[in-house]
C-alpha positions as CSV (number, residue, x, y, z in Angstrom):
1,M,-15.7,-25.0,12.8
2,T,-13.5,-27.7,11.3
3,L,-11.6,-26.5,8.2
4,T,-11.4,-28.8,5.2
5,P,-7.9,-29.9,4.0
6,L,-8.3,-27.8,0.9
7,T,-9.1,-24.7,3.0
8,R,-6.2,-25.4,5.3
9,R,-3.9,-25.7,2.2
10,R,-5.1,-22.4,0.8
11,L,-4.6,-20.6,4.2
12,A,-1.1,-22.0,4.4
13,N,-0.3,-20.8,0.9
14,F,-1.7,-17.4,1.8
15,R,0.5,-17.2,4.9
16,A,3.5,-18.4,3.0
17,N,3.3,-15.2,0.9
18,R,4.7,-13.0,3.7
19,R,4.4,-9.9,1.7
20,G,0.7,-10.4,1.0
21,Y,0.0,-11.6,4.5
22,W,1.6,-8.6,6.3
23,S,0.0,-6.3,3.7
24,L,-3.4,-7.6,4.7
25,M,-2.6,-7.1,8.4
26,I,-1.4,-3.5,7.9
27,F,-4.4,-2.7,5.7
28,A,-6.9,-4.2,8.1
29,V,-5.4,-2.2,11.0
30,L,-5.4,1.1,9.1
31,F,-9.0,0.5,8.0
32,F,-10.1,-0.5,11.4
33,V,-8.5,2.6,12.9
34,T,-10.1,5.0,10.4
35,L,-13.6,3.5,11.1
36,F,-13.4,5.4,14.4
37,A,-12.2,8.6,12.7
38,E,-14.5,10.8,14.8
39,F,-12.7,9.7,17.9
40,I,-9.3,10.3,16.4
41,A,-9.7,13.5,14.5
42,N,-12.5,15.9,15.6
43,D,-13.0,19.5,16.4
44,R,-15.0,18.6,19.5
45,P,-13.6,17.1,22.8
46,L,-14.2,13.4,23.5
47,V,-15.4,14.3,27.0
48,A,-15.8,17.4,29.1
49,K,-16.7,18.1,32.7
50,V,-18.1,21.5,33.7
51,D,-19.7,22.4,37.1
52,G,-19.8,18.7,38.0
53,R,-21.7,17.7,34.8
54,W,-20.3,15.4,32.2
55,Y,-20.6,16.2,28.5
56,F,-19.8,14.1,25.5
57,P,-19.5,16.6,22.6
58,V,-18.1,13.9,20.2
59,L,-21.5,12.2,20.4
60,V,-24.0,14.9,21.2
61,D,-24.5,18.5,19.9
62,Y,-24.5,21.0,22.7
63,A,-25.3,24.7,22.6
64,E,-23.1,27.1,24.5
65,S,-25.9,27.8,27.0
66,D,-26.1,24.0,27.8
67,V,-22.5,24.1,29.0
68,V,-22.0,27.6,30.5
69,Q,-24.8,29.7,32.0
70,D,-24.1,32.9,30.1
71,G,-23.5,31.1,26.8
72,L,-25.3,31.7,23.5
73,P,-28.1,29.4,22.4
74,T,-26.1,28.5,19.4
75,L,-24.1,25.3,18.6
76,A,-21.0,25.3,20.8
77,D,-17.7,26.0,19.2
78,W,-15.2,24.2,21.4
79,H,-12.2,25.9,19.8
80,D,-13.6,29.4,20.5
81,R,-11.2,31.1,23.0
82,G,-13.8,32.9,24.9
83,F,-15.9,29.8,25.3
84,R,-13.0,27.8,26.6
85,E,-12.0,30.5,29.0
86,D,-15.5,30.4,30.5
87,I,-15.2,26.6,30.9
88,E,-11.8,27.0,32.6
89,A,-13.1,29.7,34.9
90,K,-15.6,27.2,36.3
91,G,-12.8,24.7,36.9
92,G,-13.9,22.6,33.9
93,W,-11.7,20.5,31.7
94,M,-11.8,18.7,28.3
95,V,-10.1,15.7,26.7
96,W,-9.4,16.2,23.1
97,P,-8.8,13.6,20.3
98,L,-5.3,12.9,19.1
99,V,-6.0,15.3,16.2
100,P,-8.1,18.2,17.5
101,Y,-9.6,19.0,14.0
102,S,-12.2,17.5,11.8
103,Y,-11.9,17.2,8.0
104,R,-14.0,20.4,7.6
105,S,-12.4,22.4,10.4
106,V,-10.7,25.7,9.5
107,V,-7.5,26.1,11.6
108,R,-7.3,29.5,13.1
109,D,-4.3,31.7,14.0
110,L,-2.0,30.0,11.6
111,G,0.4,32.9,11.6
112,Q,1.0,32.6,7.8
113,P,-1.1,32.2,4.7
114,A,-2.6,28.8,3.9
115,P,-1.4,26.3,2.9
116,S,0.9,26.2,5.9
117,P,3.8,23.6,6.2
118,P,3.8,20.7,8.7
119,S,4.3,21.7,12.3
120,A,3.8,20.4,15.8
121,R,0.2,21.8,15.7
122,N,-0.6,20.4,12.2
123,W,1.5,17.3,11.6
124,L,1.0,17.2,7.9
125,G,0.3,20.9,7.4
126,T,-2.9,22.5,6.2
127,D,-4.4,22.8,2.7
128,D,-5.2,25.9,0.7
129,Q,-8.4,26.3,2.8
130,A,-6.6,26.1,6.1
131,R,-7.9,22.6,6.9
132,D,-5.8,20.1,8.7
133,V,-4.3,17.6,6.1
134,L,-3.9,14.7,8.6
135,A,-7.6,14.9,9.5
136,R,-8.7,14.9,5.9
137,V,-6.4,12.0,5.1
138,I,-7.9,9.9,7.9
139,Y,-11.5,10.6,6.8
140,G,-10.5,10.3,3.1
141,F,-8.9,6.9,3.6
142,R,-12.1,5.7,5.3
143,I,-14.5,6.9,2.6
144,S,-12.3,5.7,-0.2
145,V,-12.1,2.2,1.2
146,L,-15.8,2.1,2.1
147,F,-16.7,3.3,-1.5
148,G,-14.3,0.7,-2.9
149,F,-15.7,-2.2,-0.8
150,T,-19.3,-1.3,-1.6
151,L,-18.7,-0.9,-5.3
152,T,-16.7,-4.1,-5.5
153,I,-19.2,-6.2,-3.5
154,V,-22.3,-5.0,-5.4
155,S,-20.8,-5.1,-8.8
156,S,-19.3,-8.6,-8.2
157,I,-22.7,-9.9,-7.2
158,I,-24.3,-8.5,-10.3
159,G,-21.4,-9.6,-12.6
160,I,-21.3,-13.1,-11.1
161,A,-25.1,-13.6,-11.6
162,A,-24.9,-12.3,-15.2
163,G,-22.0,-14.4,-16.1
164,A,-23.6,-17.5,-14.5
165,V,-26.8,-17.0,-16.6
166,Q,-24.7,-16.5,-19.8
167,G,-22.5,-19.6,-19.3
168,F,-25.2,-21.9,-18.0
169,Y,-27.8,-21.4,-20.7
170,G,-25.5,-20.5,-23.6
171,G,-27.0,-20.3,-27.1
172,W,-29.1,-17.3,-27.8
173,V,-29.0,-16.1,-24.2
174,D,-25.2,-16.0,-24.3
175,L,-25.1,-14.5,-27.8
176,I,-27.6,-11.6,-27.0
177,F,-25.9,-10.9,-23.6
178,Q,-22.5,-10.7,-25.2
179,R,-23.6,-8.3,-27.9
180,F,-25.2,-6.1,-25.1
181,I,-22.0,-6.2,-23.1
182,E,-19.9,-5.1,-26.1
183,I,-22.2,-2.2,-26.8
184,W,-22.6,-1.2,-23.1
185,S,-18.8,-1.4,-22.4
186,G,-18.2,1.0,-25.3
187,M,-20.2,3.8,-23.7
188,P,-18.1,6.9,-22.9
189,Q,-18.3,6.8,-19.1
190,L,-16.5,10.1,-18.4
191,Y,-18.7,12.1,-20.9
192,L,-21.8,10.6,-19.3
193,L,-20.5,11.5,-15.9
194,I,-19.9,15.1,-17.0
195,I,-23.5,15.3,-18.3
196,L,-24.8,13.8,-15.0
197,A,-22.7,16.3,-13.0
198,S,-24.3,19.2,-14.9
199,V,-27.8,18.0,-14.0
200,I,-27.4,16.9,-10.4
201,E,-24.7,17.2,-7.8
202,P,-22.7,14.0,-7.5
203,S,-22.8,12.4,-4.1
204,F,-21.5,9.1,-2.6
205,W,-24.6,7.2,-3.6
206,V,-25.0,8.9,-7.0
207,L,-21.4,8.0,-7.9
208,L,-21.8,4.5,-6.6
209,V,-24.9,3.8,-8.7
210,F,-23.4,5.4,-11.8
211,L,-20.1,3.5,-11.6
212,L,-22.1,0.3,-10.8
213,L,-23.8,0.6,-14.2
214,F,-20.5,-0.2,-15.9
215,S,-18.3,-1.9,-13.3
216,W,-20.4,-5.1,-13.0
217,M,-18.9,-6.4,-16.3
218,G,-15.5,-6.9,-14.7
219,L,-16.2,-10.5,-13.6
220,T,-18.8,-11.5,-16.1
221,G,-16.3,-13.0,-18.6
222,V,-14.5,-15.1,-16.0
223,V,-17.7,-16.5,-14.5
224,R,-19.2,-17.1,-18.0
225,A,-16.1,-19.1,-19.0
226,E,-16.2,-21.2,-15.8
227,F,-19.9,-21.9,-16.3
228,L,-19.5,-22.8,-20.0
229,R,-16.9,-25.4,-18.9
230,G,-18.7,-26.6,-15.8
231,R,-22.2,-27.2,-17.3
232,N,-20.8,-30.2,-19.2
233,F,-19.4,-32.0,-16.2
234,D,-20.9,-35.3,-15.3
235,Y,-22.1,-34.3,-11.9
236,V,-24.0,-31.4,-13.3
237,R,-25.7,-33.6,-15.9
238,A,-26.5,-36.1,-13.2
239,A,-28.1,-33.4,-11.1
240,K,-30.2,-32.1,-14.0
241,A,-31.3,-35.7,-14.8
242,L,-32.5,-36.1,-11.2
243,G,-34.7,-33.1,-11.6
244,V,-32.7,-30.5,-9.7
245,S,-33.7,-27.0,-10.6
246,D,-31.4,-24.8,-12.7
247,T,-31.0,-22.3,-9.9
248,V,-29.7,-25.0,-7.5
249,V,-27.4,-26.5,-10.1
250,M,-26.0,-23.0,-10.9
251,F,-25.4,-21.7,-7.4
252,R,-24.7,-24.9,-5.5
253,H,-22.8,-27.1,-7.9
254,I,-21.1,-24.9,-10.4
255,L,-20.6,-21.5,-8.7
256,P,-18.2,-22.8,-5.9
257,N,-15.8,-23.9,-8.7
258,A,-16.2,-20.6,-10.5
259,M,-15.6,-18.7,-7.3
260,V,-12.0,-19.9,-7.2
261,A,-11.1,-17.9,-10.3
262,T,-13.4,-15.0,-9.2
263,L,-11.9,-14.5,-5.7
264,T,-8.4,-13.9,-7.1
265,F,-9.7,-10.9,-9.0
266,L,-11.5,-9.2,-6.1
267,P,-8.5,-7.4,-4.5
268,F,-7.5,-6.0,-7.9
269,I,-11.1,-4.9,-8.5
270,L,-11.1,-3.2,-5.1
271,S,-7.9,-1.3,-5.9
272,G,-9.4,-0.2,-9.2
273,S,-12.6,1.0,-7.4
274,V,-10.5,3.1,-5.0
275,T,-8.5,4.6,-8.0
276,V,-11.7,5.5,-9.9
277,L,-13.0,7.6,-7.0
278,A,-9.7,9.3,-6.5
279,S,-9.5,10.0,-10.2
280,L,-13.0,11.5,-10.3
281,D,-12.2,13.7,-7.3
282,F,-9.0,14.8,-8.9
283,L,-10.9,15.9,-12.1
284,G,-13.7,17.6,-10.0
285,F,-16.5,15.2,-10.9
286,G,-16.4,13.1,-7.7
287,L,-17.7,13.8,-4.2
288,P,-19.3,17.2,-3.3
289,P,-16.9,20.1,-2.6
290,G,-15.6,19.9,1.0
291,S,-15.8,16.2,1.3
292,P,-12.6,14.4,2.6
293,S,-11.0,13.1,-0.6
294,L,-7.6,11.8,-1.5
295,G,-8.0,12.8,-5.1
296,E,-8.9,16.3,-4.1
297,L,-5.8,16.4,-2.0
298,V,-3.7,15.4,-5.0
299,N,-5.4,18.1,-7.0
300,Q,-4.5,20.7,-4.4
301,G,-0.9,19.5,-4.6
302,K,-1.0,20.2,-8.4
303,N,-2.5,23.6,-7.9
304,N,-0.1,24.6,-5.0
305,L,3.4,23.7,-6.2
306,T,4.9,25.8,-3.5
307,A,3.3,23.4,-0.9
308,P,5.0,20.1,-1.8
309,W,3.6,18.4,1.4
310,L,0.2,18.3,-0.2
311,A,1.2,16.3,-3.2
312,M,3.6,14.1,-1.3
313,T,0.9,13.2,1.3
314,G,-1.6,12.4,-1.4
315,F,0.9,10.3,-3.3
316,V,2.2,8.4,-0.3
317,V,-1.3,7.6,1.0
318,L,-2.8,6.5,-2.3
319,G,0.4,4.7,-3.3
320,T,0.6,2.8,0.0
321,M,-3.1,1.9,-0.1
322,L,-2.9,0.5,-3.6
323,T,0.4,-1.3,-3.0
324,L,-1.1,-3.1,0.0
325,L,-4.1,-4.2,-2.0
326,I,-2.0,-5.4,-4.9
327,F,0.2,-7.5,-2.6
328,V,-2.9,-8.9,-0.9
329,G,-4.2,-9.8,-4.4
330,E,-1.0,-11.6,-5.2
331,A,-1.3,-13.6,-2.0
332,V,-4.9,-14.6,-2.7
333,R,-3.9,-15.7,-6.2
334,D,-1.2,-17.9,-4.7
335,A,-3.7,-19.3,-2.2
336,F,-6.1,-20.5,-4.9
337,D,-3.4,-21.7,-7.3
338,P,-3.8,-25.5,-7.4
339,R,-0.1,-25.9,-8.4
340,K,1.0,-24.3,-5.2
341,L,2.1,-26.6,-2.4
342,P,1.8,-25.6,1.3
343,G,4.7,-23.4,2.1
344,G,5.0,-21.8,-1.3
345,G,6.5,-24.7,-3.3
346,R,5.2,-26.2,-6.5
């Protein structure tokens, strides 16, 4: 596919911002790695071989009786010492992930009360429920970014559509819509979430839908302003005079120009979405108890001041994630700045 000169100039401006460019590379690598969290941190082996038979516990649930003849017909606990001795007695072997614990695994035989400090066994220590912190960070990073991406994409689609309708038609449509946004944005979100949490247990999708009810207004004002300006351009008037439908005019002729201002906001909206989930988890109104959560890890650090590694880990992970997203946002802003020349000059 051949890139237009404008696209090439924007890519050159993005690469010229070295801080933003490398932040995007680092964030992409971290996110890609955490997508395969089950193969990096898991309380089940990646592969095992017993009596000449191959097993893939990371993908399939096995009962003990499926692996060893005298085993119980219950789900195999691959960390159980007796079960592992039975496997070794048959000449079997297992290949474990880099972190042999999942986010919900309870680490046994710590030798001291939880939370325990970092060690060769648990690189970032354990939390107050004896769960491996590194495993929870890997899973928590993934769910935070996926939640942020989903909320940002869906809310942006709704917000862009709403702003487009407002700006294109103007008049009473714009006036009524603006009054609705003013009233709706003044709703106490935290109080409503507390009421919701007392009725049903918040989950990933419940939180996503609830936050979506309010987050769609983030881009509405920007898109509305671009459409109010763009609807008076000569090419738009010519298209309407030729009988082109309003939908085609809005989304084919005006929206591409409005997207220039919109795209510069997306990395910042994504960082805000990640922060919202972490804040709700910190307050106890986020994901269900036991879910891998960066906000819950920070809350544990607050409640366990004698275990500073918990607060430090949560702070470093959240701070690094948000810093990378902010740097990427700055690079995107430079890429779409019409005053920027290729190479970063003006």
